[in-house]
N, CA, C and O atoms as a Tripos MOL2 file, in Angstrom:
@<TRIPOS>MOLECULE
protein
  284   283    71     0     0
PROTEIN
NO_CHARGES

@<TRIPOS>ATOM
      1 N         123.7010   64.9660   -9.2760 N.3       1 UNK1
      2 CA        122.9050   65.3740  -10.2880 C.3       1 UNK1
      3 C         121.5690   64.3470   -9.6960 C.2       1 UNK1
      4 O         121.5410   63.1980   -9.2550 O.2       1 UNK1
      5 N         120.5010   65.4090   -9.9410 N.am      2 UNK2
      6 CA        119.3640   64.5680   -9.4110 C.3       2 UNK2
      7 C         118.9410   64.0800  -10.9330 C.2       2 UNK2
      8 O         119.0740   64.6730  -12.0030 O.2       2 UNK2
      9 N         118.2920   62.5750  -10.5890 N.am      3 UNK3
     10 CA        117.5870   62.0080  -11.8430 C.3       3 UNK3
     11 C         116.2230   62.9830  -12.6070 C.2       3 UNK3
     12 O         115.3040   63.6060  -12.0740 O.2       3 UNK3
     13 N         116.5920   62.7740  -14.0970 N.am      4 UNK4
     14 CA        115.4750   63.7930  -14.6160 C.3       4 UNK4
     15 C         114.0120   63.0920  -14.8790 C.2       4 UNK4
     16 O         113.8250   61.9220  -15.2150 O.2       4 UNK4
     17 N         113.2120   63.9160  -14.6870 N.am      5 UNK5
     18 CA        111.4310   63.0200  -14.9050 C.3       5 UNK5
     19 C         110.9520   63.5000  -16.3250 C.2       5 UNK5
     20 O         110.4950   64.5870  -16.6800 O.2       5 UNK5
     21 N         111.0980   62.8320  -16.7290 N.am      6 UNK6
     22 CA        110.0800   62.8590  -18.5890 C.3       6 UNK6
     23 C         108.7890   63.1930  -18.1120 C.2       6 UNK6
     24 O         108.3310   64.0650  -18.8510 O.2       6 UNK6
     25 N         108.2100   62.9750  -17.4550 N.am      7 UNK7
     26 CA        106.5630   63.0520  -17.3280 C.3       7 UNK7
     27 C         106.2110   63.1680  -15.6140 C.2       7 UNK7
     28 O         106.4530   62.4610  -14.6370 O.2       7 UNK7
     29 N         105.5880   64.3200  -15.8230 N.am      8 UNK8
     30 CA        104.9640   64.4490  -14.3410 C.3       8 UNK8
     31 C         104.1570   63.4030  -13.5740 C.2       8 UNK8
     32 O         103.1320   62.9060  -14.0410 O.2       8 UNK8
     33 N         104.6500   63.0970  -12.4070 N.am      9 UNK9
     34 CA        103.8330   62.3180  -11.7430 C.3       9 UNK9
     35 C         102.6520   62.4150  -10.9500 C.2       9 UNK9
     36 O         102.8430   62.7850   -9.7910 O.2       9 UNK9
     37 N         101.7890   62.2370  -11.2000 N.am     10 UNK10
     38 CA        100.4840   62.1260  -10.3980 C.3      10 UNK10
     39 C         100.6990   60.9970   -9.1310 C.2      10 UNK10
     40 O         101.3970   59.9830   -9.1230 O.2      10 UNK10
     41 N          99.9680   61.4760   -8.2390 N.am     11 UNK11
     42 CA         99.3770   60.6310   -6.9060 C.3      11 UNK11
     43 C          98.5420   60.6960   -6.8300 C.2      11 UNK11
     44 O          97.9870   61.7830   -6.9900 O.2      11 UNK11
     45 N          97.7900   59.4490   -6.4980 N.am     12 UNK12
     46 CA         96.4400   59.5890   -5.9150 C.3      12 UNK12
     47 C          96.0340   59.2940   -4.7860 C.2      12 UNK12
     48 O          96.6310   58.4510   -4.1170 O.2      12 UNK12
     49 N          94.9940   59.8910   -4.3610 N.am     13 UNK13
     50 CA         94.6960   59.4150   -3.1150 C.3      13 UNK13
     51 C          93.7570   58.1680   -2.8340 C.2      13 UNK13
     52 O          93.1580   57.7940   -3.8430 O.2      13 UNK13
     53 N          93.5170   57.4890   -1.7530 N.am     14 UNK14
     54 CA         92.8090   55.9860   -1.8400 C.3      14 UNK14
     55 C          91.5340   56.6030   -2.5140 C.2      14 UNK14
     56 O          91.5130   56.3590   -3.7210 O.2      14 UNK14
     57 N          90.4950   57.3150   -2.0770 N.am     15 UNK15
     58 CA         89.3450   57.4440   -3.1900 C.3      15 UNK15
     59 C          89.3850   57.5720   -4.0960 C.2      15 UNK15
     60 O          88.5730   57.1010   -4.8940 O.2      15 UNK15
     61 N          90.5160   58.3880   -4.4270 N.am     16 UNK16
     62 CA         90.3260   58.5760   -6.2250 C.3      16 UNK16
     63 C          90.4650   57.3380   -6.5720 C.2      16 UNK16
     64 O          89.6070   56.9150   -7.3470 O.2      16 UNK16
     65 N          91.6950   56.2600   -6.0700 N.am     17 UNK17
     66 CA         91.9040   55.0470   -6.6630 C.3      17 UNK17
     67 C          90.7700   54.3760   -6.5110 C.2      17 UNK17
     68 O          90.6670   53.3970   -7.2500 O.2      17 UNK17
     69 N          90.1300   54.5280   -5.9910 N.am     18 UNK18
     70 CA         88.5070   53.7280   -5.4090 C.3      18 UNK18
     71 C          87.7320   53.8070   -6.4950 C.2      18 UNK18
     72 O          87.1850   52.8960   -7.1170 O.2      18 UNK18
     73 N          87.7220   55.2680   -6.7270 N.am     19 UNK19
     74 CA         86.9020   55.8120   -7.7710 C.3      19 UNK19
     75 C          86.9960   55.4170   -9.1170 C.2      19 UNK19
     76 O          86.0720   55.0610   -9.8480 O.2      19 UNK19
     77 N          88.5240   55.5380   -9.4540 N.am     20 UNK20
     78 CA         89.1060   55.2930  -11.0420 C.3      20 UNK20
     79 C          88.9100   53.9060  -11.2270 C.2      20 UNK20
     80 O          88.6250   53.5650  -12.3740 O.2      20 UNK20
     81 N          88.9990   53.0060  -10.3420 N.am     21 UNK21
     82 CA         88.7230   51.3130  -10.5120 C.3      21 UNK21
     83 C          87.5210   50.6800   -9.9730 C.2      21 UNK21
     84 O          87.4890   49.4550   -9.8560 O.2      21 UNK21
     85 N          86.5210   51.4180   -9.6320 N.am     22 UNK22
     86 CA         85.1090   50.8580   -9.2410 C.3      22 UNK22
     87 C          85.2250   50.3410   -8.0960 C.2      22 UNK22
     88 O          84.1690   49.7860   -7.7910 O.2      22 UNK22
     89 N          85.9770   50.2590   -7.3360 N.am     23 UNK23
     90 CA         86.3300   49.1390   -5.8800 C.3      23 UNK23
     91 C          86.0660   49.9330   -4.5530 C.2      23 UNK23
     92 O          86.4980   51.0790   -4.4330 O.2      23 UNK23
     93 N          85.4710   49.4150   -3.7220 N.am     24 UNK24
     94 CA         85.4700   49.7610   -2.3750 C.3      24 UNK24
     95 C          86.4010   49.7570   -1.3040 C.2      24 UNK24
     96 O          86.8390   48.6100   -1.2170 O.2      24 UNK24
     97 N          86.8650   50.4290   -0.5240 N.am     25 UNK25
     98 CA         88.3880   50.1120    0.1780 C.3      25 UNK25
     99 C          88.6220   48.6430    0.5510 C.2      25 UNK25
    100 O          89.7290   48.1780    0.2780 O.2      25 UNK25
    101 N          87.8260   47.9580    1.0680 N.am     26 UNK26
    102 CA         87.5840   46.7480    1.7530 C.3      26 UNK26
    103 C          88.5400   46.1280    0.3650 C.2      26 UNK26
    104 O          89.7540   45.9470    0.4570 O.2      26 UNK26
    105 N          87.8870   45.9000   -0.6740 N.am     27 UNK27
    106 CA         88.0990   45.1580   -1.9250 C.3      27 UNK27
    107 C          89.5620   45.6170   -2.6170 C.2      27 UNK27
    108 O          90.2780   44.8040   -3.2010 O.2      27 UNK27
    109 N          89.8720   46.9170   -2.4790 N.am     28 UNK28
    110 CA         90.9390   47.7240   -3.0660 C.3      28 UNK28
    111 C          92.6610   47.0810   -2.0850 C.2      28 UNK28
    112 O          93.7750   46.7300   -2.4720 O.2      28 UNK28
    113 N          91.9670   47.2260   -0.6900 N.am     29 UNK29
    114 CA         93.0080   46.5700    0.1570 C.3      29 UNK29
    115 C          93.4970   45.2040   -0.3050 C.2      29 UNK29
    116 O          94.6440   44.9520   -0.6740 O.2      29 UNK29
    117 N          92.3260   44.2360   -0.2250 N.am     30 UNK30
    118 CA         92.8580   43.1600   -0.5600 C.3      30 UNK30
    119 C          93.5230   42.6710   -1.4980 C.2      30 UNK30
    120 O          94.5110   41.9510   -1.3540 O.2      30 UNK30
    121 N          92.8820   43.1320   -2.8660 N.am     31 UNK31
    122 CA         94.0170   43.0690   -3.6610 C.3      31 UNK31
    123 C          95.3030   43.6620   -3.4390 C.2      31 UNK31
    124 O          96.2600   43.0480   -3.9120 O.2      31 UNK31
    125 N          95.5490   44.8360   -2.7540 N.am     32 UNK32
    126 CA         97.0660   45.0380   -2.3310 C.3      32 UNK32
    127 C          97.7080   44.0110   -1.6120 C.2      32 UNK32
    128 O          98.8790   43.6530   -1.7370 O.2      32 UNK32
    129 N          96.8820   43.5820   -0.8780 N.am     33 UNK33
    130 CA         97.0990   42.4770    0.3880 C.3      33 UNK33
    131 C          98.0230   41.3230   -0.4590 C.2      33 UNK33
    132 O          99.1340   40.9260   -0.1090 O.2      33 UNK33
    133 N          97.1820   40.8400   -1.8040 N.am     34 UNK34
    134 CA         97.3700   39.6920   -2.5020 C.3      34 UNK34
    135 C          98.3240   39.9670   -3.5420 C.2      34 UNK34
    136 O          98.7600   39.0100   -4.1820 O.2      34 UNK34
    137 N          98.7240   41.1660   -3.8140 N.am     35 UNK35
    138 CA        100.0050   41.3010   -4.5100 C.3      35 UNK35
    139 C          99.3830   41.1650   -6.3190 C.2      35 UNK35
    140 O         100.0650   40.6330   -7.1950 O.2      35 UNK35
    141 N          98.0050   41.7600   -6.5660 N.am     36 UNK36
    142 CA         97.2050   41.9780   -7.6320 C.3      36 UNK36
    143 C          97.0080   43.1190   -7.7660 C.2      36 UNK36
    144 O          96.3940   43.3780   -8.8000 O.2      36 UNK36
    145 N          97.3260   44.1480   -7.0120 N.am     37 UNK37
    146 CA         97.1550   45.7720   -7.1100 C.3      37 UNK37
    147 C          98.5410   46.4550   -6.7830 C.2      37 UNK37
    148 O          99.3760   45.9290   -6.0470 O.2      37 UNK37
    149 N          98.6810   47.5000   -7.3120 N.am     38 UNK38
    150 CA         99.9820   47.9500   -7.3940 C.3      38 UNK38
    151 C          99.9000   48.6610   -5.6810 C.2      38 UNK38
    152 O          98.8570   49.1990   -5.3100 O.2      38 UNK38
    153 N         100.9690   48.5810   -4.8750 N.am     39 UNK39
    154 CA        101.1910   49.1050   -3.8860 C.3      39 UNK39
    155 C         101.1500   50.3770   -3.7230 C.2      39 UNK39
    156 O         101.3760   51.0820   -4.7060 O.2      39 UNK39
    157 N         100.7910   51.1170   -2.1740 N.am     40 UNK40
    158 CA        101.0290   52.4750   -2.3880 C.3      40 UNK40
    159 C         102.1890   52.9120   -2.0940 C.2      40 UNK40
    160 O         102.9350   52.0070   -1.7190 O.2      40 UNK40
    161 N         102.7590   54.1710   -2.1140 N.am     41 UNK41
    162 CA        103.7140   54.6190   -1.7960 C.3      41 UNK41
    163 C         103.3970   55.9530   -0.3870 C.2      41 UNK41
    164 O         102.6360   56.9020   -0.2000 O.2      41 UNK41
    165 N         104.4750   55.2810    0.3020 N.am     42 UNK42
    166 CA        104.0850   56.0520    1.6580 C.3      42 UNK42
    167 C         105.1090   56.9260    1.4270 C.2      42 UNK42
    168 O         106.1630   56.6530    0.8530 O.2      42 UNK42
    169 N         104.6420   58.4470    2.0840 N.am     43 UNK43
    170 CA        105.2000   59.9370    1.8960 C.3      43 UNK43
    171 C         105.6970   60.3840    2.9920 C.2      43 UNK43
    172 O         104.9990   60.8450    3.8950 O.2      43 UNK43
    173 N         107.1000   60.2840    3.0330 N.am     44 UNK44
    174 CA        107.5720   61.1890    4.5850 C.3      44 UNK44
    175 C         107.6100   60.4010    5.7370 C.2      44 UNK44
    176 O         107.4400   60.9630    6.8180 O.2      44 UNK44
    177 N         107.8090   59.1680    5.6930 N.am     45 UNK45
    178 CA        107.4500   58.2710    7.1020 C.3      45 UNK45
    179 C         105.9410   58.4630    7.7930 C.2      45 UNK45
    180 O         105.6870   58.0780    8.9340 O.2      45 UNK45
    181 N         105.2250   58.9570    7.1330 N.am     46 UNK46
    182 CA        103.8380   59.2820    8.0670 C.3      46 UNK46
    183 C         102.8490   58.3400    7.6970 C.2      46 UNK46
    184 O         103.2910   57.4940    6.9200 O.2      46 UNK46
    185 N         101.7550   58.2180    7.9730 N.am     47 UNK47
    186 CA        100.6830   57.2300    7.4630 C.3      47 UNK47
    187 C          99.8160   57.6180    6.3520 C.2      47 UNK47
    188 O          98.7110   57.1250    6.1260 O.2      47 UNK47
    189 N         100.5770   58.8320    5.4570 N.am     48 UNK48
    190 CA         99.9560   59.0470    4.0730 C.3      48 UNK48
    191 C         100.7590   58.0110    3.3010 C.2      48 UNK48
    192 O         101.9050   57.6510    3.5700 O.2      48 UNK48
    193 N         100.0720   57.6290    2.4070 N.am     49 UNK49
    194 CA        100.0530   57.0030    1.2800 C.3      49 UNK49
    195 C          99.5110   57.4920    0.1480 C.2      49 UNK49
    196 O          98.9820   58.5720    0.4090 O.2      49 UNK49
    197 N          99.4020   57.2170   -0.9240 N.am     50 UNK50
    198 CA         99.3290   57.7690   -2.3730 C.3      50 UNK50
    199 C          99.9300   56.6930   -3.2440 C.2      50 UNK50
    200 O         100.9270   56.0550   -2.9060 O.2      50 UNK50
    201 N          99.0250   56.4490   -4.8320 N.am     51 UNK51
    202 CA         98.9820   55.5160   -5.5660 C.3      51 UNK51
    203 C          99.7710   56.4240   -6.7250 C.2      51 UNK51
    204 O          99.5440   57.6070   -6.9800 O.2      51 UNK51
    205 N         100.5900   55.7040   -7.2500 N.am     52 UNK52
    206 CA        101.2000   56.5120   -8.5900 C.3      52 UNK52
    207 C         100.2900   55.9450   -9.8850 C.2      52 UNK52
    208 O         100.2180   54.7870  -10.2960 O.2      52 UNK52
    209 N          99.5860   57.2120  -10.4170 N.am     53 UNK53
    210 CA         98.2250   56.8710  -11.1670 C.3      53 UNK53
    211 C          98.9590   56.3130  -12.7560 C.2      53 UNK53
    212 O          98.2220   55.9740  -13.6820 O.2      53 UNK53
    213 N         100.3920   56.2890  -12.8720 N.am     54 UNK54
    214 CA        100.4250   55.3460  -14.1210 C.3      54 UNK54
    215 C         100.5690   54.1160  -13.8230 C.2      54 UNK54
    216 O         100.5790   53.3080  -14.7520 O.2      54 UNK54
    217 N         100.7290   53.6190  -12.3630 N.am     55 UNK55
    218 CA        100.5580   52.2280  -12.4530 C.3      55 UNK55
    219 C          99.1820   51.6480  -11.9840 C.2      55 UNK55
    220 O          98.9050   50.4530  -12.0790 O.2      55 UNK55
    221 N          98.1900   52.7730  -11.3770 N.am     56 UNK56
    222 CA         96.7630   51.9730  -11.4070 C.3      56 UNK56
    223 C          96.3500   52.4820  -13.0630 C.2      56 UNK56
    224 O          95.4630   51.6990  -13.4040 O.2      56 UNK56
    225 N          96.5640   53.2510  -13.9700 N.am     57 UNK57
    226 CA         96.0100   53.1900  -15.3060 C.3      57 UNK57
    227 C          96.6420   51.6210  -15.7400 C.2      57 UNK57
    228 O          95.8820   50.9270  -16.4160 O.2      57 UNK57
    229 N          97.7280   51.1550  -15.4510 N.am     58 UNK58
    230 CA         98.4950   49.9990  -16.2410 C.3      58 UNK58
    231 C          97.8240   48.9370  -15.3980 C.2      58 UNK58
    232 O          97.9490   47.8740  -16.0060 O.2      58 UNK58
    233 N          97.2020   48.7670  -14.3230 N.am     59 UNK59
    234 CA         96.3830   47.8040  -13.9660 C.3      59 UNK59
    235 C          94.7520   47.9650  -14.4990 C.2      59 UNK59
    236 O          93.9690   47.0820  -14.8510 O.2      59 UNK59
    237 N          94.6290   48.9390  -14.4430 N.am     60 UNK60
    238 CA         92.9780   49.0650  -15.3640 C.3      60 UNK60
    239 C          93.2840   48.4130  -16.9400 C.2      60 UNK60
    240 O          92.5420   47.5300  -17.3710 O.2      60 UNK60
    241 N          94.0380   48.7500  -17.4690 N.am     61 UNK61
    242 CA         94.4780   48.5190  -19.1980 C.3      61 UNK61
    243 C          94.4760   46.6500  -19.2140 C.2      61 UNK61
    244 O          94.0240   45.8590  -20.0410 O.2      61 UNK61
    245 N          95.2050   46.4400  -17.8860 N.am     62 UNK62
    246 CA         95.4050   45.0250  -17.7860 C.3      62 UNK62
    247 C          94.0040   44.6010  -17.6390 C.2      62 UNK62
    248 O          93.5600   43.9200  -18.5630 O.2      62 UNK62
    249 N          93.3600   44.8250  -16.8280 N.am     63 UNK63
    250 CA         92.1760   43.9680  -16.6630 C.3      63 UNK63
    251 C          90.9190   44.3560  -17.7440 C.2      63 UNK63
    252 O          89.8530   43.7700  -17.9320 O.2      63 UNK63
    253 N          91.4140   45.4440  -18.3080 N.am     64 UNK64
    254 CA         90.2990   45.4920  -19.9680 C.3      64 UNK64
    255 C          90.9110   44.1850  -20.6770 C.2      64 UNK64
    256 O          90.1770   43.1980  -20.7160 O.2      64 UNK64
    257 N          91.9740   44.1130  -21.1430 N.am     65 UNK65
    258 CA         92.6600   43.4140  -21.8240 C.3      65 UNK65
    259 C          92.0840   41.5740  -21.5100 C.2      65 UNK65
    260 O          91.5020   40.7090  -22.1660 O.2      65 UNK65
    261 N          92.5950   41.6850  -20.3010 N.am     66 UNK66
    262 CA         91.8480   40.2830  -19.9600 C.3      66 UNK66
    263 C          90.8500   40.3090  -19.8290 C.2      66 UNK66
    264 O          90.6320   39.2610  -20.4360 O.2      66 UNK66
    265 N          89.5530   40.7410  -19.4180 N.am     67 UNK67
    266 CA         88.1840   40.8220  -19.8550 C.3      67 UNK67
    267 C          88.1180   40.4190  -20.9740 C.2      67 UNK67
    268 O          87.7010   39.2750  -21.1560 O.2      67 UNK67
    269 N          88.5090   41.2380  -22.0790 N.am     68 UNK68
    270 CA         88.3570   41.0470  -23.2830 C.3      68 UNK68
    271 C          88.9800   39.6320  -23.8440 C.2      68 UNK68
    272 O          88.9200   39.4870  -25.0650 O.2      68 UNK68
    273 N          89.3460   38.9790  -23.3670 N.am     69 UNK69
    274 CA         90.0730   37.8710  -23.6790 C.3      69 UNK69
    275 C          88.9810   36.7680  -23.5570 C.2      69 UNK69
    276 O          88.6760   36.0400  -24.5030 O.2      69 UNK69
    277 N          88.3930   36.6960  -22.2710 N.am     70 UNK70
    278 CA         87.4650   35.8250  -21.5650 C.3      70 UNK70
    279 C          85.9040   36.0820  -22.8140 C.2      70 UNK70
    280 O          84.9860   35.2630  -22.8290 O.2      70 UNK70
    281 N          85.9150   37.0340  -23.5130 N.am     71 UNK71
    282 CA         84.1130   37.3040  -24.0770 C.3      71 UNK71
    283 C          84.6340   36.5750  -25.5750 C.2      71 UNK71
    284 O          83.8370   36.4300  -26.5020 O.2      71 UNK71
@<TRIPOS>BOND
     1     1     2 1
     2     2     3 1
     3     3     4 2
     4     3     5 am
     5     5     6 1
     6     6     7 1
     7     7     8 2
     8     7     9 am
     9     9    10 1
    10    10    11 1
    11    11    12 2
    12    11    13 am
    13    13    14 1
    14    14    15 1
    15    15    16 2
    16    15    17 am
    17    17    18 1
    18    18    19 1
    19    19    20 2
    20    19    21 am
    21    21    22 1
    22    22    23 1
    23    23    24 2
    24    23    25 am
    25    25    26 1
    26    26    27 1
    27    27    28 2
    28    27    29 am
    29    29    30 1
    30    30    31 1
    31    31    32 2
    32    31    33 am
    33    33    34 1
    34    34    35 1
    35    35    36 2
    36    35    37 am
    37    37    38 1
    38    38    39 1
    39    39    40 2
    40    39    41 am
    41    41    42 1
    42    42    43 1
    43    43    44 2
    44    43    45 am
    45    45    46 1
    46    46    47 1
    47    47    48 2
    48    47    49 am
    49    49    50 1
    50    50    51 1
    51    51    52 2
    52    51    53 am
    53    53    54 1
    54    54    55 1
    55    55    56 2
    56    55    57 am
    57    57    58 1
    58    58    59 1
    59    59    60 2
    60    59    61 am
    61    61    62 1
    62    62    63 1
    63    63    64 2
    64    63    65 am
    65    65    66 1
    66    66    67 1
    67    67    68 2
    68    67    69 am
    69    69    70 1
    70    70    71 1
    71    71    72 2
    72    71    73 am
    73    73    74 1
    74    74    75 1
    75    75    76 2
    76    75    77 am
    77    77    78 1
    78    78    79 1
    79    79    80 2
    80    79    81 am
    81    81    82 1
    82    82    83 1
    83    83    84 2
    84    83    85 am
    85    85    86 1
    86    86    87 1
    87    87    88 2
    88    87    89 am
    89    89    90 1
    90    90    91 1
    91    91    92 2
    92    91    93 am
    93    93    94 1
    94    94    95 1
    95    95    96 2
    96    95    97 am
    97    97    98 1
    98    98    99 1
    99    99   100 2
   100    99   101 am
   101   101   102 1
   102   102   103 1
   103   103   104 2
   104   103   105 am
   105   105   106 1
   106   106   107 1
   107   107   108 2
   108   107   109 am
   109   109   110 1
   110   110   111 1
   111   111   112 2
   112   111   113 am
   113   113   114 1
   114   114   115 1
   115   115   116 2
   116   115   117 am
   117   117   118 1
   118   118   119 1
   119   119   120 2
   120   119   121 am
   121   121   122 1
   122   122   123 1
   123   123   124 2
   124   123   125 am
   125   125   126 1
   126   126   127 1
   127   127   128 2
   128   127   129 am
   129   129   130 1
   130   130   131 1
   131   131   132 2
   132   131   133 am
   133   133   134 1
   134   134   135 1
   135   135   136 2
   136   135   137 am
   137   137   138 1
   138   138   139 1
   139   139   140 2
   140   139   141 am
   141   141   142 1
   142   142   143 1
   143   143   144 2
   144   143   145 am
   145   145   146 1
   146   146   147 1
   147   147   148 2
   148   147   149 am
   149   149   150 1
   150   150   151 1
   151   151   152 2
   152   151   153 am
   153   153   154 1
   154   154   155 1
   155   155   156 2
   156   155   157 am
   157   157   158 1
   158   158   159 1
   159   159   160 2
   160   159   161 am
   161   161   162 1
   162   162   163 1
   163   163   164 2
   164   163   165 am
   165   165   166 1
   166   166   167 1
   167   167   168 2
   168   167   169 am
   169   169   170 1
   170   170   171 1
   171   171   172 2
   172   171   173 am
   173   173   174 1
   174   174   175 1
   175   175   176 2
   176   175   177 am
   177   177   178 1
   178   178   179 1
   179   179   180 2
   180   179   181 am
   181   181   182 1
   182   182   183 1
   183   183   184 2
   184   183   185 am
   185   185   186 1
   186   186   187 1
   187   187   188 2
   188   187   189 am
   189   189   190 1
   190   190   191 1
   191   191   192 2
   192   191   193 am
   193   193   194 1
   194   194   195 1
   195   195   196 2
   196   195   197 am
   197   197   198 1
   198   198   199 1
   199   199   200 2
   200   199   201 am
   201   201   202 1
   202   202   203 1
   203   203   204 2
   204   203   205 am
   205   205   206 1
   206   206   207 1
   207   207   208 2
   208   207   209 am
   209   209   210 1
   210   210   211 1
   211   211   212 2
   212   211   213 am
   213   213   214 1
   214   214   215 1
   215   215   216 2
   216   215   217 am
   217   217   218 1
   218   218   219 1
   219   219   220 2
   220   219   221 am
   221   221   222 1
   222   222   223 1
   223   223   224 2
   224   223   225 am
   225   225   226 1
   226   226   227 1
   227   227   228 2
   228   227   229 am
   229   229   230 1
   230   230   231 1
   231   231   232 2
   232   231   233 am
   233   233   234 1
   234   234   235 1
   235   235   236 2
   236   235   237 am
   237   237   238 1
   238   238   239 1
   239   239   240 2
   240   239   241 am
   241   241   242 1
   242   242   243 1
   243   243   244 2
   244   243   245 am
   245   245   246 1
   246   246   247 1
   247   247   248 2
   248   247   249 am
   249   249   250 1
   250   250   251 1
   251   251   252 2
   252   251   253 am
   253   253   254 1
   254   254   255 1
   255   255   256 2
   256   255   257 am
   257   257   258 1
   258   258   259 1
   259   259   260 2
   260   259   261 am
   261   261   262 1
   262   262   263 1
   263   263   264 2
   264   263   265 am
   265   265   266 1
   266   266   267 1
   267   267   268 2
   268   267   269 am
   269   269   270 1
   270   270   271 1
   271   271   272 2
   272   271   273 am
   273   273   274 1
   274   274   275 1
   275   275   276 2
   276   275   277 am
   277   277   278 1
   278   278   279 1
   279   279   280 2
   280   279   281 am
   281   281   282 1
   282   282   283 1
   283   283   284 2
@<TRIPOS>SUBSTRUCTURE
     1 UNK1         2 RESIDUE 1 A UNK
     2 UNK2         6 RESIDUE 1 A UNK
     3 UNK3        10 RESIDUE 1 A UNK
     4 UNK4        14 RESIDUE 1 A UNK
     5 UNK5        18 RESIDUE 1 A UNK
     6 UNK6        22 RESIDUE 1 A UNK
     7 UNK7        26 RESIDUE 1 A UNK
     8 UNK8        30 RESIDUE 1 A UNK
     9 UNK9        34 RESIDUE 1 A UNK
    10 UNK10       38 RESIDUE 1 A UNK
    11 UNK11       42 RESIDUE 1 A UNK
    12 UNK12       46 RESIDUE 1 A UNK
    13 UNK13       50 RESIDUE 1 A UNK
    14 UNK14       54 RESIDUE 1 A UNK
    15 UNK15       58 RESIDUE 1 A UNK
    16 UNK16       62 RESIDUE 1 A UNK
    17 UNK17       66 RESIDUE 1 A UNK
    18 UNK18       70 RESIDUE 1 A UNK
    19 UNK19       74 RESIDUE 1 A UNK
    20 UNK20       78 RESIDUE 1 A UNK
    21 UNK21       82 RESIDUE 1 A UNK
    22 UNK22       86 RESIDUE 1 A UNK
    23 UNK23       90 RESIDUE 1 A UNK
    24 UNK24       94 RESIDUE 1 A UNK
    25 UNK25       98 RESIDUE 1 A UNK
    26 UNK26      102 RESIDUE 1 A UNK
    27 UNK27      106 RESIDUE 1 A UNK
    28 UNK28      110 RESIDUE 1 A UNK
    29 UNK29      114 RESIDUE 1 A UNK
    30 UNK30      118 RESIDUE 1 A UNK
    31 UNK31      122 RESIDUE 1 A UNK
    32 UNK32      126 RESIDUE 1 A UNK
    33 UNK33      130 RESIDUE 1 A UNK
    34 UNK34      134 RESIDUE 1 A UNK
    35 UNK35      138 RESIDUE 1 A UNK
    36 UNK36      142 RESIDUE 1 A UNK
    37 UNK37      146 RESIDUE 1 A UNK
    38 UNK38      150 RESIDUE 1 A UNK
    39 UNK39      154 RESIDUE 1 A UNK
    40 UNK40      158 RESIDUE 1 A UNK
    41 UNK41      162 RESIDUE 1 A UNK
    42 UNK42      166 RESIDUE 1 A UNK
    43 UNK43      170 RESIDUE 1 A UNK
    44 UNK44      174 RESIDUE 1 A UNK
    45 UNK45      178 RESIDUE 1 A UNK
    46 UNK46      182 RESIDUE 1 A UNK
    47 UNK47      186 RESIDUE 1 A UNK
    48 UNK48      190 RESIDUE 1 A UNK
    49 UNK49      194 RESIDUE 1 A UNK
    50 UNK50      198 RESIDUE 1 A UNK
    51 UNK51      202 RESIDUE 1 A UNK
    52 UNK52      206 RESIDUE 1 A UNK
    53 UNK53      210 RESIDUE 1 A UNK
    54 UNK54      214 RESIDUE 1 A UNK
    55 UNK55      218 RESIDUE 1 A UNK
    56 UNK56      222 RESIDUE 1 A UNK
    57 UNK57      226 RESIDUE 1 A UNK
    58 UNK58      230 RESIDUE 1 A UNK
    59 UNK59      234 RESIDUE 1 A UNK
    60 UNK60      238 RESIDUE 1 A UNK
    61 UNK61      242 RESIDUE 1 A UNK
    62 UNK62      246 RESIDUE 1 A UNK
    63 UNK63      250 RESIDUE 1 A UNK
    64 UNK64      254 RESIDUE 1 A UNK
    65 UNK65      258 RESIDUE 1 A UNK
    66 UNK66      262 RESIDUE 1 A UNK
    67 UNK67      266 RESIDUE 1 A UNK
    68 UNK68      270 RESIDUE 1 A UNK
    69 UNK69      274 RESIDUE 1 A UNK
    70 UNK70      278 RESIDUE 1 A UNK
    71 UNK71      282 RESIDUE 1 A UNK
């Protein structure tokens, strides 16, 4: 029996993630390496990677909440 997916999962390319979070490639990959940004998902044993949109959106929401607490 296959798991039931409640909501359609959207996978984002690196360029799309960069635009969504307003960071460049180097800054984005540094955050991933530090463990403070969601890790990408490797597809099919290739070099192709994507990020889950829900994880990226959760990271953005966390940044907003932390930023507002400091104001």
